[in-house]
N, C-alpha and C positions, 0 to 999 in steps of 0.2 A: 535015798539020796543023802549024802553027808553034808552037814552044814559047815561052811568055812567062815572064818572071821575076817573082817575087813579092818585093817589097822590104820588109824588116822595118823598122818604125818604132819599135816598142817591144815589151814583153812582151804577147803576144796581140793585136798591132796591126800590120797589114800594108797595103801598097798594091799593087793589082793591076789593070791595064788600066782605069784611071779609077775604080776602086772602092776604098773603104777597108774592109778586112776586120777585123772586131773580134770577139774572143771575149767575148761578153756574159754568159756564165754558165759557171762552172767549179767544179764540186762535186767535191772531191778524193776522198771515200770511194767514190763511184760512178763516178768518172772520166767524168762527163757534161759535154760541152762543147756550147754552142750558139753558132754563128757567124752573123753577119749581114754583108751587103755593103751599104755606103752609097755611093750615087752621089755623086761629088765635085762634079758640076755642079748637081744638084737637091737634094742633101742628104736624099734619101729612101732608106730601107732597102728595097731591091728584092728581095733574096734572103736566105733563112735555110736553114741546113743543120746537120747534127750533126758534120761534119768540115770542115776547111779544104779538103781535096782535093775533096770533093763541091761545096763552094761555088765553087771555081775552075772545076770542070766546068760548073756551071750558068751562070756568067758567060761562059765560052768558048762554050757552046752558044747562049746568047742573042745574043752579039755576032757570032759567025760564021755562024749560021743564022737568027737572028731568032726563035727559039723557046726557051722554057725550061719544059717541062711536067713535069719530074720533081722 
């Protein structure tokens, strides 16, 4: 499996494989983050996850195998 780099754009804002990864909710006392991936071509939020790592995993799984069921 090929490793792809995640480019940091700003705080809580990244670009990865044609998607814009955004931390849309960050609540400090509970340390809860919600991440969403917005397709740069369609401007639709295709994936949501509780960690950036899991969001990248979903994108990789979708683009490499064509499925994202988790």
